[in-house]
C-alpha positions as CSV (number, residue, x, y, z in Angstrom):
1,P,2.4,12.9,-9.0
2,L,-0.9,14.5,-9.9
3,S,-0.6,18.2,-10.4
4,Q,-4.2,18.7,-9.2
5,V,-5.1,16.5,-6.2
6,P,-8.8,15.4,-6.2
7,D,-11.0,17.1,-3.5
8,D,-11.8,13.8,-1.7
9,M,-8.1,13.0,-1.4
10,N,-7.4,16.5,-0.1
11,I,-10.0,15.9,2.6
12,L,-8.4,12.6,3.6
13,L,-4.9,14.0,3.7
14,S,-6.0,17.0,5.7
15,Q,-7.4,14.6,8.3
16,V,-4.5,12.1,8.3
17,T,-1.7,14.6,8.6
18,P,-2.5,16.1,12.0
19,V,-3.2,12.5,13.4
20,L,0.3,11.4,12.3
21,K,1.8,14.6,13.8
22,A,0.0,14.1,17.1
23,A,0.9,10.4,17.3
24,M,4.5,10.6,16.0
25,G,5.7,14.1,16.8
26,N,8.4,15.5,14.4
27,L,8.5,12.2,12.5
28,G,4.7,12.4,11.8
29,A,5.0,16.1,10.9
30,N,7.6,15.3,8.2
31,F,5.5,12.7,6.3
32,H,5.0,13.7,2.7
33,F,2.3,12.3,0.6
34,F,2.5,11.9,-3.2
35,V,-0.8,11.3,-5.0
36,Y,-0.8,9.4,-8.3
37,S,-3.6,8.5,-10.7
38,D,-4.3,4.7,-10.9
39,R,-5.4,5.0,-14.5
40,A,-3.3,4.9,-17.7
41,Q,-4.0,7.4,-20.5
42,S,-6.1,4.6,-22.1
43,G,-8.4,4.7,-19.0
44,D,-7.3,1.2,-17.9
45,R,-6.2,0.7,-14.3
46,I,-2.4,0.7,-13.8
47,M,-2.6,-1.4,-10.6
48,N,-5.5,-3.3,-9.2
49,P,-5.1,-4.0,-5.4
50,Y,-7.3,-7.1,-5.7
51,L,-5.4,-8.9,-8.4
52,K,-2.1,-10.9,-8.0
53,G,0.9,-8.8,-8.9
54,E,3.4,-6.4,-7.6
55,L,4.0,-2.6,-7.6
56,T,7.5,-1.4,-7.4
57,V,8.1,2.3,-6.4
58,S,11.6,3.5,-7.2
59,F,13.1,6.8,-5.9
60,K,16.4,8.2,-4.7
61,S,17.4,8.8,-1.1
62,Q,18.7,12.2,0.0
63,D,22.3,11.0,-0.6
64,G,21.3,10.1,-4.2
65,R,21.3,6.3,-3.7
66,P,18.5,4.5,-5.6
67,Q,15.8,2.9,-3.4
68,Q,12.9,0.6,-4.1
69,V,9.8,-0.4,-2.2
70,R,7.8,-3.4,-3.4
71,F,4.1,-3.9,-2.7
72,K,2.7,-7.4,-3.4
73,T,-0.9,-7.7,-4.3
74,P,-3.6,-8.6,-3.6
75,L,-3.5,-6.4,-0.5
76,N,-4.3,-8.4,2.6
77,S,-5.9,-5.4,4.3
78,L,-8.7,-5.4,1.7
79,Y,-10.0,-8.9,2.8
80,K,-11.2,-10.6,5.9
81,P,-8.2,-12.1,7.8
82,R,-7.4,-15.8,7.0
83,I,-6.0,-18.1,9.6
84,C,-4.0,-21.3,9.1
85,P,-4.8,-24.3,11.2
86,N,-1.9,-23.5,13.5
87,G,-3.4,-20.0,14.2
88,E,-0.9,-18.0,12.1
89,E,-2.3,-15.4,9.8
90,A,-2.4,-16.5,6.1
91,H,-1.8,-14.0,3.3
92,I,-4.8,-13.7,0.9
93,S,-2.6,-14.7,-2.0
94,W,-1.7,-18.1,-0.4
95,N,-3.6,-21.2,-1.7
96,Y,-2.1,-23.5,0.9
97,C,-0.9,-23.0,4.5
98,P,2.9,-23.0,4.4
99,W,3.1,-24.6,7.9
100,S,0.6,-27.5,7.5
101,G,0.2,-27.7,3.7
102,E,-3.6,-27.6,4.1
103,K,-5.6,-25.9,1.4
104,L,-6.9,-22.5,2.5
């Protein structure tokens, strides 16, 4: 995690935290945010949310068991929704609809 959180991120977190608490009560009050840089020491981006790939976050649960969360990219939320011919939402990384086989 960054030792010094950028001012713009502090502003965002200061606005999101009370919203989560109001919406979710004790659960929302116990959310903890960790801010990381998206740049390597070379200055290159570590992860680009627009390119195909995957980010795996590893951590240990309170009882010490290892846990992993995987985020597949590109992130759907950064694009206009795509819909297959059957009306189902299509992920941005799909080239073909898995239900009909049609090119997206």
